[in-house]
Phi, psi and omega in degrees: 000320180299325182292333182291325184298306182301317182300323181278326186291315182302313178295323178294319177297318180299311178299318181294323180290329177297315183279334183284343182058028179251144177295148172244159176269121180234155183260126176286122180271310175195159179267119179275317178201181179301328187269329188241136177224150177255127181238163169233147175227107186065234176269002186256136176254147176209154179253137179247140173250145179303134185279130168077009180229162174243113183279165175305322180298320180287323176299318180297312185296326186271351180270162180292150178302135180060023176286167177301321182299308183297315179298323179291325175294316177301314180296320179300312180290332177292321178283333184231064184301329179295342179274344179299323178237043184306321187294332178297336177282346181255313180270140179249127180302143179071007175270159178264136180228151173282128182230123179248120181277129178241172181302319185236056178135192182228144170261115182249121179275114186252332182222083184066245180270354181282133182268163174302320178297321178294317179299313182298315180295316182301324180270358179075023181260007176202165175232154178303133179294132178303144181061023177285125179221104175215111184306328183292324187242343186310305183300313180302312182301309181298322180293315181294321176297318180294321178295316176300318179298310182297324180272002180054047178266144172055236182303335183273358183280345184230136181298325181300315179295329176302316178297326176300313180291318179301321177296327177301314183288326178296322179299329183282341185285000000 
């Protein structure tokens, strides 16, 4: 009988945290990419994608093979290899993080109240997702993206990458 209780409690807690819109404490198992991380909550593992942003990895994945976009991202990471796994320098494996599960991703608080998505935008390693509308984050995301653009950080440091990002927004119109 005692084994039944933990098996039953963890799924219930996970479901409650999904509906409560409150952050839960989850343990980081590993960083898959700047955009994706694997967490555990009790006995359950789940993968989180950064909320409200499109990372360079996602831009690469969504573009045509051998396109200018893919080649420019490869070139960018070749020049800046430390940025390919930038989030590994911020998140520590086996540490606990506040994670808020959203419909299309996770809000992961990585530096106090600062989220993973905000860090990626600030470093120019992601762009604001087209048609993203969330009152809580929209202004902050747009402001951080504009700051990265003005400072020519990450994706905004090269003209070729700009066309890659521009095509992302054109596809949404």
